[in-house]
PATORVO-128499 format. One line per 5 residues: number of its first residue (from 1); for each residue y, x, z of C-alpha. Coordinates in Angstrom, 2 decimals. Example, Ala and Ser with C-alpha at 12.3 -4.5 7.8 and 13.67 -1.06 7.14 Angstrom:
! PATORVO-128499
1 = -4.50:12.30:7.80; -1.06:13.67:7.14 $
This chain:
! PATORVO-128499
1 = 70.26:8.32:-2.12; 70.30:5.82:0.74; 74.07:5.85:0.70; 76.62:3.10:0.33; 77.00:3.50:-3.42 $
6 = 73.32:2.63:-3.89; 72.76:0.19:-1.02; 75.86:-1.59:0.21; 76.81:-5.07:-0.93; 80.37:-3.80:-1.23 $
11 = 79.30:-1.45:-4.04; 77.32:-3.99:-6.03; 78.49:-4.88:-9.53; 77.38:-8.47:-9.94; 79.17:-8.81:-13.28 $
16 = 76.56:-6.48:-14.80; 73.67:-7.66:-12.60; 73.60:-4.67:-10.23; 72.72:-5.93:-6.77; 70.90:-4.25:-3.90 $
21 = 69.37:-7.00:-1.73; 65.82:-5.60:-2.02; 67.09:-2.11:-1.24; 68.76:-3.37:1.93; 65.50:-5.08:2.94 $
26 = 63.64:-1.77:2.55; 66.08:0.34:4.61; 64.82:-0.76:8.09; 61.25:0.17:7.07; 62.48:3.57:5.89 $
31 = 64.38:4.20:9.12; 61.37:3.13:11.22; 59.05:5.42:9.24; 61.36:8.45:9.41; 61.83:7.99:13.16 $
36 = 58.05:7.83:13.65; 57.28:10.71:11.28; 59.92:12.89:12.93; 58.29:12.26:16.34; 54.97:13.40:14.84 $
41 = 56.62:16.67:13.84; 57.24:15.82:10.20; 60.23:17.32:8.41; 62.73:14.75:7.13; 64.90:15.70:4.17 $
46 = 67.75:13.43:3.13; 69.40:13.72:-0.27; 72.61:12.10:-1.39; 74.76:12.37:-4.48; 78.14:13.84:-4.94 $
51 = 80.65:11.12:-5.74; 79.49:9.68:-9.05; 82.70:10.55:-10.86; 83.34:12.65:-13.95; 84.69:15.70:-12.11 $
56 = 81.53:16.02:-9.97; 78.84:15.42:-12.59; 77.18:17.82:-15.03; 78.16:17.93:-18.68; 75.05:16.11:-19.91 $
61 = 75.70:13.00:-17.79; 79.35:12.94:-18.78; 78.37:13.33:-22.42; 75.91:10.44:-22.10; 78.68:8.27:-20.65 $
66 = 81.19:9.38:-23.29; 78.82:8.76:-26.20; 77.24:5.58:-24.81; 79.82:3.49:-22.95; 77.12:0.95:-22.03 $
71 = 75.43:3.65:-19.93; 78.64:4.55:-18.08; 78.39:4.01:-14.36; 81.05:5.97:-12.52; 81.84:5.06:-8.91 $
76 = 84.67:2.54:-8.94; 85.18:2.34:-5.18; 86.35:4.54:-2.34; 84.76:7.91:-3.10; 84.41:9.08:0.51 $
81 = 82.82:5.82:1.61; 80.52:5.71:-1.44; 78.63:8.86:-0.40; 78.24:8.03:3.29; 74.73:7.12:4.39 $
86 = 74.11:3.39:4.48; 74.39:1.56:7.80; 71.40:2.36:10.01; 70.47:5.55:8.18; 71.30:8.29:10.67 $
91 = 69.98:11.76:9.88; 69.66:13.90:13.00; 68.37:17.27:14.12; 66.14:18.76:12.84; 66.58:16.81:9.56 $
96 = 67.98:18.55:6.50; 70.62:17.04:4.21; 71.10:18.13:0.61; 73.59:17.02:-2.03; 72.86:16.62:-5.72 $
101 = 75.03:15.90:-8.73; 72.34:14.59:-11.03; 69.28:12.36:-10.76; 66.69:14.80:-9.39; 66.88:16.07:-5.83 $
106 = 65.24:19.29:-7.03; 68.32:20.14:-9.08; 69.64:21.42:-5.73; 68.90:25.15:-5.45; 68.98:25.09:-1.64 $
111 = 66.30:22.39:-1.56; 64.08:24.40:-3.91; 64.61:27.49:-1.75; 63.61:25.55:1.38; 60.32:24.60:-0.28 $
116 = 59.74:28.21:-1.33; 60.59:29.53:2.14; 58.05:27.23:3.81; 55.56:27.48:0.93; 55.35:23.69:0.75 $
121 = 53.35:22.39:-2.19; 53.16:18.72:-1.20; 55.79:16.29:0.00; 56.42:12.60:0.67; 58.85:10.72:-1.55 $
126 = 60.80:7.59:-0.70; 64.17:6.36:-1.94; 66.20:4.08:-4.11; 66.49:3.51:-7.82; 62.79:3.99:-8.56 $
131 = 63.33:4.24:-12.30; 66.16:6.77:-12.01; 66.54:9.16:-9.06; 63.06:8.69:-7.58; 61.41:9.06:-10.98 $
136 = 63.53:12.08:-11.93; 62.79:13.79:-8.61; 59.06:13.12:-8.99; 58.86:14.44:-12.55; 61.06:17.45:-11.79 $
141 = 59.06:18.42:-8.71; 55.75:17.99:-10.52; 57.03:20.23:-13.33; 57.82:22.82:-10.64; 54.20:22.72:-9.40 $
146 = 54.62:20.38:-6.44; 52.35:17.48:-5.53; 53.85:14.22:-4.32; 52.78:11.33:-2.13; 54.98:8.38:-3.08 $
151 = 55.40:5.89:-0.23; 55.36:2.68:-2.27; 56.85:0.38:0.37; 59.75:2.81:0.82; 60.73:2.97:-2.85 $
156 = 63.06:0.31:-4.15; 65.48:-0.49:-6.94; 68.05:-3.05:-8.02; 67.21:-6.75:-7.79; 67.19:-7.32:-11.56 $
161 = 63.81:-8.69:-12.73; 63.40:-6.03:-15.42; 64.16:-3.23:-12.94; 61.66:-4.70:-10.48; 59.01:-4.92:-13.22 $
166 = 59.69:-1.31:-14.18; 59.30:-0.24:-10.54; 55.94:-2.04:-10.31; 54.76:-0.29:-13.47; 55.80:3.12:-12.12 $
171 = 54.03:2.47:-8.81; 50.81:1.12:-10.29; 50.42:3.05:-13.54; 52.67:5.99:-14.37; 53.03:7.70:-10.99 $
176 = 49.43:7.53:-9.70; 48.00:8.47:-13.10; 50.37:11.34:-13.86; 52.12:12.76:-10.78; 50.43:12.24:-7.43 $
181 = 49.27:9.74:-4.87; 50.89:6.37:-4.30; 50.31:4.61:-0.98; 52.20:2.63:1.61; 53.74:4.36:4.60 $
186 = 51.17:2.61:6.83; 48.31:3.94:4.70; 49.80:7.44:4.89; 50.13:7.33:8.68; 46.53:6.09:8.96 $
191 = 45.31:9.02:6.83; 47.39:11.38:8.94; 45.57:10.25:12.08; 42.17:11.18:10.59 $
């Protein structure tokens, strides 16, 4: 979800401590990696959300928001702009782009079908909101029998100290012990050369 709603300063909500400085620092590394990986013949898949508004979201998320107003986080800004890829993120041929309306990328049937078509059983994972969308995608894909390599330097979350601590815990404990490999993009590229 490297789109404005999850990356741009304009979409931050400082009044509730939602800021994206660390995410914006990670984006150039992500772009550099995807450009390099694409040149090596790697397949790049981008996923973004529908507008995060009631009419686009599934019943369970809307119920959560209705029953727990503290959890409510609908997009409050320009909907069209909110779902555009963040500045510098430019998917291009032969990249694939998928849209989701929940936390996991694998909720998208077309994405699952692409994996089946190519018989992929392993993939690289990078993205934003480690504790939410990245985590949900990882758990969902693992439950579907896929193996994941999480690129730790290309996973980020909000600047809040608790969110950052949660991300560190996911990267150092939960993910490598339960769902797949965790390594930096540089470590991955080095292993790829061997």
